C-alpha positions in Angstrom: 80.6 118.9 118.2 77.6 120.6 117.0 74.6 119.0 115.0 76.1 120.4 111.7 79.5 119.0 112.5 77.9 115.7 113.3 76.2 115.6 110.1 79.3 116.0 108.4 80.9 113.7 110.5 78.7 110.9 109.5 78.3 111.9 106.0 82.1 111.5 105.7 82.1 108.2 107.2 79.5 107.0 105.0 81.2 108.4 101.9 84.2 106.1 102.7 82.1 103.1 103.5 78.6 103.2 102.3 77.6 99.9 103.6 79.1 99.0 106.9 78.4 95.8 108.7 79.9 93.5 111.5 83.1 91.8 111.0 81.6 88.7 112.9 80.5 85.9 110.5 77.1 84.7 110.5 74.4 83.4 108.2 71.3 83.7 110.5 70.1 85.7 113.5 70.9 82.7 115.7 74.7 82.5 114.4 74.9 86.3 114.9 73.6 86.1 118.4 76.0 83.2 119.5 78.8 85.2 117.9 78.1 88.4 119.9 77.7 86.5 123.2 81.3 84.9 122.6 82.9 88.3 121.4 82.7 89.7 125.0 86.1 90.4 125.9 87.4 88.7 122.7 88.3 89.8 119.3 86.0 89.3 116.2 88.8 87.4 114.5 89.2 85.0 117.5 85.3 84.4 117.6 85.2 83.8 113.8 88.0 81.3 114.0 86.1 79.2 116.7 82.7 79.6 114.9 84.2 78.7 111.4 84.6 75.5 112.9 81.4 75.4 115.2 79.0 76.2 112.7 79.4 73.5 110.1 79.0 71.2 112.9 76.1 73.0 115.0 74.4 76.3 114.0 71.1 75.9 115.4 69.6 76.2 119.1 68.9 72.2 118.9 72.3 71.2 117.7 74.5 73.4 120.1 72.3 72.4 123.0 72.9 68.6 121.9 76.6 69.4 122.1 76.3 69.9 125.8 78.5 72.3 127.7 81.8 70.2 127.5 81.1 69.3 123.8 80.7 73.2 122.9 83.7 74.0 124.9 86.0 72.1 122.5 85.1 74.4 119.6 85.2 77.7 121.9 88.1 77.0 124.2 90.5 79.5 122.3 88.1 82.3 123.4 88.5 84.0 126.4 86.0 83.1 129.4 85.2 80.1 127.5 83.7 78.3 130.3 81.5 80.7 131.4 80.4 81.4 127.8 79.7 77.8 127.0 77.4 77.5 130.0 75.6 80.6 128.9 75.3 79.5 125.2 73.9 76.2 126.2 71.5 78.0 128.6 70.3 80.3 126.0 69.8 77.5 123.4 67.5 75.7 125.8 65.7 79.2 126.3 65.3 79.8 122.7 63.8 76.2 122.2 61.4 76.2 125.1 60.1 79.9 124.9 60.7 81.0 121.4 60.3 78.0 119.3 63.9 78.0 118.3 64.0 81.7 116.9 65.9 84.7 117.8 63.3 87.2 119.2 63.4 90.6 117.9 62.5 92.0 121.3 64.7 93.8 123.7 63.3 92.5 126.8 63.3 89.0 125.6 66.8 89.2 124.1 68.0 90.5 127.5 66.3 87.6 129.3 68.7 85.2 127.5 71.8 84.0 129.6 74.8 85.9 128.7 72.9 88.8 126.6 73.3 92.1 128.1 72.0 95.5 126.4 75.1 95.8 124.4 74.4 92.4 122.9 70.8 92.9 122.4 71.6 96.1 120.8 73.9 94.4 118.1 71.3 91.8 117.2 68.3 94.4 117.0 70.6 96.5 114.9 72.4 94.2 112.5 69.5 91.7 112.2 66.3 93.1 112.8 67.4 96.7 111.4 66.2 98.6 114.4 67.9 102.0 114.8 69.6 101.4 118.2 73.1 101.9 119.4 75.4 99.3 120.7 78.3 101.2 122.7 81.3 99.1 123.2 84.7 100.4 124.3 85.5 101.5 121.0 82.3 103.8 120.6 82.6 104.9 124.1 86.1 106.2 123.6 85.7 107.8 120.3 82.4 109.4 121.1 84.2 111.1 124.1 87.4 111.7 122.4 86.0 113.5 119.3 83.3 115.2 121.1 80.5 113.4 119.1 78.7 112.4 122.4 80.4 112.7 125.7 79.4 110.7 128.7 80.9 109.4 131.7 79.3 105.7 131.5 78.2 103.6 128.6 74.6 104.1 128.9 75.1 107.9 129.0 76.9 107.8 125.7 74.3 105.4 124.3 71.5 107.8 125.4 73.4 110.8 124.0 74.1 109.0 120.6 70.5 108.1 120.2 69.5 112.0 120.6 72.2 113.6 118.4 73.1 111.0 115.5 71.0 112.4 112.5 68.2 110.0 111.5 69.6 109.2 108.2 72.7 107.8 109.5 71.2 106.0 112.7 70.8 102.5 111.4 74.5 102.4 110.2 76.1 104.7 113.0 76.9 101.7 115.1 79.0 100.0 112.7 80.9 103.1 111.2 81.8 104.0 114.8 83.1 100.7 115.8 85.2 100.3 112.5 86.6 103.9 113.1 87.4 103.2 116.6 88.9 99.8 115.9 91.4 100.8 113.0 91.7 104.7 113.2 90.8 106.4 116.4 92.7 103.6 118.6 93.0 103.6 122.3 96.8 104.4 122.8 98.0 106.2 119.7 95.0 107.4 117.4 95.9 107.5 113.7 95.1 111.1 113.3 97.1 111.1 110.0 94.7 108.5 108.5 91.4 110.0 109.8 89.0 111.5 107.3 87.3 113.6 110.2 90.2 115.3 112.1 88.8 118.6 111.1 85.7 118.0 113.3 87.5 116.4 116.2 88.0 117.7 119.7 90.9 115.7 120.4 92.9 116.6 117.2 92.0 120.3 117.6 93.3 120.3 121.1 96.4 118.5 120.0 97.2 120.8 117.4 96.7 123.9 119.6 99.2 122.3 122.1 101.7 121.9 119.5 101.5 125.4 118.2 101.8 126.8 121.5 104.8 124.8 122.5 106.7 125.8 119.2 
């Protein structure tokens, strides 16, 4: 995919969804941070079901820290890896209280220093809350970027770096959300829904599939 095609790719996604955002429920930077920590190897739907019960009871670092690991587990036990996530969330709450006055830092290094927060989680928070033009590459974005030819790379970081270089500046702030949503609902892993896709005319995968069919006919 060349740069003219990338421009058209994102313009098309923007026309379909002018104001994309995360599907995680949150009302504060802290709530989003905890939701993203919980979302590792879990669905947004599953996380929302848990936090919809947790946040009315405790939605600040101080309140969740007071629950303790065992108390927190009761709210998130339906989520995969809930034992280790509960420990990380409690440690993160303590660190926010002790080092950041209970506030979520708008700094990558400080975010990545929090237990349970890696580069992807930090990027989600920096982009969604603090409106920084960064790219959080998950399995959906990694797959879609390689499959379509948007930004090919053998590792998540390679795809992230490539996207940061090739996504047109006017789309960078929302690109993360467009790509996740398109990968989650249209460019799915096992059987991409090409018949529902608005950017098939720009896609390497669709072009290759069409060529194979025509050759075999």
